[in-house]
C-alpha positions in Angstrom: 1.3 107.9 16.2 -2.1 106.5 15.6 -4.2 107.1 12.5 -7.8 107.5 13.3 -10.6 106.5 11.0 -14.2 106.1 11.9 -16.1 102.8 11.7 -16.5 100.8 8.6 -19.2 103.1 7.2 -18.0 106.5 8.0 -14.3 106.6 7.4 -13.8 110.3 8.3 -11.2 111.2 10.9 -11.9 114.1 13.2 -8.5 115.4 12.0 -10.0 115.7 8.5 -12.9 117.9 9.6 -12.6 121.6 10.4 -13.2 122.7 13.9 -16.1 124.8 12.9 -17.8 121.8 11.4 -17.0 119.7 14.5 -18.5 122.2 16.8 -21.8 122.1 15.0 -24.6 120.2 16.6 -24.7 116.5 16.0 -27.9 117.0 14.0 -26.2 118.9 11.3 -29.0 118.1 8.8 -32.5 119.6 8.9 -35.0 117.3 10.5 -37.0 116.8 7.3 -33.8 115.7 5.5 -32.9 113.1 8.2 -36.5 111.9 8.0 -36.3 111.3 4.2 -33.0 109.5 4.6 -34.5 107.4 7.4 -37.6 106.4 5.4 -35.4 105.4 2.4 -33.0 103.3 4.6 -35.9 101.7 6.4 -37.5 100.7 3.1 -34.3 99.0 2.1 -33.9 97.2 5.4 -37.5 95.9 5.4 -37.3 94.6 1.8 -33.9 93.0 2.3 -34.7 91.3 5.5 -38.1 90.0 4.4 -36.9 89.1 0.9 -33.7 87.3 2.0 -35.6 85.6 4.9 -38.1 84.3 2.4 -35.4 83.0 0.1 -33.9 81.1 3.1 -37.4 79.7 4.0 -38.1 78.6 0.4 -34.9 76.6 0.2 -34.8 75.1 3.6 -38.5 74.2 3.8 -38.8 72.5 0.4 -36.8 69.4 -0.3 -36.7 70.0 -4.0 -34.9 73.2 -3.4 -32.2 71.8 -1.2 -29.3 71.4 -3.6 -25.6 72.3 -3.5 -26.2 75.4 -5.6 -28.9 76.6 -3.3 -26.9 76.1 -0.2 -24.6 78.8 -1.4 -27.7 81.0 -2.1 -28.8 80.4 1.5 -25.4 81.5 2.7 -25.6 84.6 0.4 -29.1 85.4 1.6 -28.2 85.0 5.3 -25.1 87.3 5.0 -27.1 89.9 3.2 -29.8 89.8 5.8 -27.3 90.1 8.6 -25.5 93.0 6.8 -28.6 95.0 6.3 -30.2 94.3 9.6 -27.1 95.5 11.5 -24.9 97.5 9.3 -27.5 99.6 7.6 -29.5 100.6 10.7 -26.8 101.5 13.2 -24.4 103.0 10.7 -27.1 105.2 9.2 -27.8 106.6 12.7 -24.1 107.2 13.2 -23.5 108.7 9.8 -26.5 111.0 9.9 -26.0 112.2 13.5 -22.2 112.1 13.5 -22.3 110.8 17.1 -21.9 107.2 18.3 -24.6 106.3 20.9 -24.0 102.6 21.4 -20.9 102.1 23.5 -17.5 100.6 22.8 -18.6 96.9 22.8 -21.1 97.5 20.1 -18.6 99.7 18.3 -16.3 96.6 18.1 -19.2 94.3 17.2 -20.4 96.6 14.3 -16.9 96.7 12.9 -16.7 92.9 12.9 -19.9 90.9 12.3 -21.6 93.1 9.7 -18.3 93.6 7.9 -17.8 89.8 8.0 -21.2 89.4 6.5 -20.4 91.8 3.7 -17.3 89.7 2.8 -19.3 86.5 3.0 -21.8 87.8 0.6 -19.3 88.4 -2.2 -17.4 85.1 -1.6 -20.7 83.1 -1.6 -21.4 84.5 -5.1 -17.9 83.6 -6.1 -18.2 80.1 -4.8 -21.5 79.6 -6.5 -20.0 80.7 -9.8 -17.1 78.3 -9.3 -19.5 75.4 -8.4 -21.6 76.0 -11.5 -18.5 76.3 -13.7 -17.3 72.9 -12.6 -20.7 71.3 -13.0 -21.4 72.7 -16.5 -18.0 73.0 -18.1 -16.6 69.8 -16.6 -19.7 67.7 -16.0 -18.0 64.3 -15.6 -15.7 65.4 -12.8 -16.6 64.7 -9.2 -19.3 67.1 -8.0 -19.5 68.9 -4.7 -21.3 66.9 -2.1 -23.5 68.4 0.6 -20.9 67.8 3.2 -18.1 69.4 1.2 -20.3 72.3 0.4 -20.7 72.9 4.2 -16.9 72.8 4.5 -16.5 75.4 1.7 -19.1 77.7 3.4 -17.2 77.3 6.7 -14.0 78.3 5.0 -15.7 81.4 3.5 -16.8 82.5 7.0 -13.3 81.9 8.4 -11.7 84.0 5.6 -14.2 86.7 6.1 -13.6 86.7 9.9 -9.9 87.1 9.2 -10.3 90.0 6.9 -12.7 91.8 9.3 -10.6 91.1 12.4 -8.3 94.2 12.1 -11.2 96.5 12.3 -12.6 94.7 15.3 -9.2 94.7 17.1 -8.5 98.4 16.6 -12.0 99.7 17.0 -12.5 102.0 20.0 -14.5 104.9 21.4 -13.1 108.5 21.2 -14.5 111.7 22.4 -13.6 114.7 20.2 -15.0 118.2 20.8 -17.7 116.7 23.1 -18.9 114.2 20.5 -18.5 110.4 20.9 -17.0 108.6 17.9 -16.6 105.0 17.0 -13.2 104.9 15.4 -10.6 102.4 14.1 -7.2 103.6 15.5 -4.3 102.1 13.6 -1.1 102.1 15.7 2.2 103.5 14.5 0.6 104.4 11.2 2.9 107.1 9.7 1.1 108.9 6.9 -1.8 106.5 7.2 0.1 103.7 5.4 -1.6 100.9 7.4 -5.0 102.4 6.7 -4.5 102.8 3.0 -2.9 99.3 2.7 -5.9 97.7 4.5 -8.4 99.6 2.3 -6.6 98.6 -0.9 -6.3 95.0 0.2 -10.0 94.8 1.0 -11.0 96.4 -2.3 -8.9 93.9 -4.2 -9.9 90.8 -2.2 -13.6 91.4 -1.8 -14.4 93.4 -4.9 -12.0 93.3 -7.8 -10.7 89.8 -7.6 -14.1 88.1 -7.0 -15.6 90.1 -9.8 -12.7 89.0 -12.1 -13.2 85.3 -11.1 -17.0 85.5 -11.7 -16.5 87.2 -15.1 -14.2 84.4 -16.2 -16.3 81.6 -14.9 -19.6 82.9 -16.2 -18.0 83.7 -19.6 -16.8 80.1 -19.8 -20.3 78.8 -18.7 -22.0 81.0 -21.3 -19.7 79.7 -24.0 -20.3 76.1 -23.0 -24.1 76.5 -22.9 -24.7 78.8 -25.9 -22.3 76.8 -28.2 -23.7 73.4 -27.0 -24.9 71.3 -29.9 -27.9 69.0 -29.7 -26.9 65.3 -29.4 -26.8 63.3 -32.7 -29.6 61.0 -31.6 -32.7 63.2 -31.4 -34.7 60.8 -29.2 -34.3 63.1 -26.2 -34.0 66.4 -28.0 -36.8 68.1 -26.0 -35.5 66.9 -22.7 -32.0 68.0 -23.6 -33.1 71.4 -24.8 -35.1 71.8 -21.6 -31.9 71.2 -19.6 -29.9 73.7 -21.6 -32.7 76.3 -21.4 -32.9 75.8 -17.6 -29.2 76.3 -17.2 -29.2 79.4 -19.4 -31.9 80.9 -17.2 -29.9 80.2 -14.1 -26.8 81.9 -15.6 -28.9 84.9 -16.5 -30.2 85.1 -13.0 -26.8 84.9 -11.3 -25.2 87.3 -13.8 -27.9 89.8 -13.0 -27.1 89.4 -9.3 -23.4 89.9 -9.9 -23.8 92.9 -12.2 -26.2 94.5 -9.6 -23.7 93.9 -6.9 -20.8 95.4 -8.9 -22.8 98.5 -9.8 -24.1 99.1 -6.2 -20.7 98.7 -4.5 -18.5 100.6 -7.1 -19.3 104.2 -5.8 -18.8 103.0 -2.2 -15.3 101.7 -2.9 -14.5 104.7 -5.1 -15.5 107.0 -2.3 -12.8 105.6 0.0 -10.2 105.4 -2.7 -10.6 109.1 -3.4 -10.7 109.8 0.3 -7.3 108.1 0.7 -5.9 110.0 -2.3 -7.3 113.4 -1.3 -8.2 113.9 2.3 -9.7 117.3 1.6 -12.8 115.8 0.1 -13.9 114.9 3.6 -14.1 118.7 4.3 -16.5 119.4 1.5 -19.8 120.9 2.5 -22.0 118.1 1.2 -19.7 115.1 1.9 -22.2 113.7 4.5 -24.9 113.7 1.8 -22.6 112.0 -0.7 -21.6 109.3 1.8 -25.2 108.6 2.8 -26.0 108.2 -0.9 -23.2 105.8 -1.7 -23.8 103.8 1.5 -27.5 103.6 0.6 -26.7 102.3 -2.8 -24.2 99.7 -1.4 -26.6 98.4 1.2 -29.4 98.2 -1.4 -27.5 95.5 -3.2 -28.8 93.0 -0.6 -32.4 94.0 -1.5 -32.2 93.3 -5.2 -31.1 89.6 -5.1 -34.5 88.3 -3.8 -36.3 90.5 -6.3 -34.1 89.1 -9.2 -34.8 85.5 -8.0 -38.5 86.2 -8.0 -38.6 87.8 -11.4 -36.2 85.5 -13.3 -36.7 82.1 -11.6 -40.0 80.2 -11.7 -39.4 78.1 -8.6 -38.5 81.1 -6.4 -41.5 82.9 -7.8 -43.7 80.1 -6.8 -42.1 80.1 -3.4 -42.7 83.8 -2.9 -46.4 83.3 -3.9 -46.8 80.5 -1.4 -45.0 82.6 1.3 -47.2 85.6 0.8 -50.5 84.0 -0.3 -52.2 85.5 2.8 -52.0 88.8 0.9 -55.3 89.5 -1.0 -53.4 90.4 -4.2 -51.3 87.3 -4.3 -52.7 83.8 -5.1 -50.7 80.6 -5.1 -51.9 78.0 -7.6 -51.6 74.3 -7.6 -48.8 74.6 -10.2 -46.9 76.8 -7.8 -47.0 74.0 -5.2 -46.0 71.4 -7.7 -43.0 73.5 -8.7 -41.7 73.0 -5.2 -42.8 69.3 -4.8 -40.1 66.7 -5.2 -40.5 64.6 -8.4 -40.6 60.8 -8.2 -37.3 59.2 -9.1 -37.1 57.6 -12.6 -35.6 54.3 -13.3 -33.6 55.8 -16.1 -33.5 59.5 -16.6 -33.3 61.3 -19.9 -29.8 62.5 -18.7 -28.6 58.9 -18.6 -30.2 58.2 -22.0 -28.5 61.3 -23.5 -25.2 60.2 -22.1 -25.6 56.8 -23.7 -26.6 58.4 -27.0 -23.6 60.7 -26.9 -21.3 57.8 -26.2 -22.7 55.5 -28.9 -22.4 58.2 -31.5 -19.0 59.3 -30.5 -20.1 62.9 -29.9 -18.1 65.0 -27.5 -19.8 65.4 -24.2 -17.7 68.0 -22.4 -20.5 70.6 -22.7 -23.2 68.5 -21.0 -23.9 68.6 -17.3 -24.0 65.0 -16.1 -25.3 65.6 -12.7 -28.4 64.2 -10.9 -31.7 65.6 -12.2 -32.4 66.8 -8.7 -29.6 69.3 -9.1 -31.8 71.2 -11.7 -34.8 71.4 -9.4 -33.4 74.1 -7.3 -32.7 76.9 -9.7 -34.6 76.1 -12.8 
């Protein structure tokens, strides 16, 4: 016995839909309604692709922005770009028309690469939170090098490939009542146990657990930063306060990204949890509209991250101004260019002086971030 579910975005089995509904035309919605959905989805795709592409350009094209922290942001932006460019477009066509037009090969592809990118997105945010946690809460421990960061990113992709592989392996084309479907057919799945187990595993591993880890790490980071006392020797108070302020801004930026992600994806996961508990909800008259709405909200999460960077981070804001300075309403100033220009190395940085002051006064230093000044260039 095989349990049949549709592709990663439209998990509705033909067994769950009444024959009267199945015999309806593939264009079950009025044309004007499909047009409105299409315009909304297209807006999200354009903003996400342009925004995340610009984030990648800002980081890779400016030496000052190339730090360990920002490499994770590049990975996050790339996965979000990939997810919206592929998952959003083709799955919207499938979900709105209820017919698969693109063949079995692309059915497997769409159940693998975009799903992998979705997993990479959340794990990149988690890795970034862990990296900042170690750098800020345990500043004197060995920091991630650029080479090790690439290894971590590679591991993230391998884990994501592994989690997405079952959908790729069991994806196939089925023709039901004259309509072609891209489905995931789980073998020997009595009472849909394999399907439900997979869904629960995915929700735990790529939503609940990462959010729990990020909640713990950012809580610890916030406690370390907001309870951080100014060093006893006030020679470098202004520089020290600037460092703490910059780190607080970064934490606010990433917390905003994480909260946005959690809100956008919650209805999507809830939709499938309820569908596994009560199959009859897929027979409801407006279930297609409900699904298009929750899928739209989930995919829009990739659009918000670049907007948050631009609004809350001065360097990214400068980068966006430079990238779009050809627009009549946007003007990049000399200060914007200086924000992305590498600073000349100092013989002795204020960070070294602060460390010496703390050591000489016997003040505890566990809440300071003793990393190269260049680390702050990226996200301040």
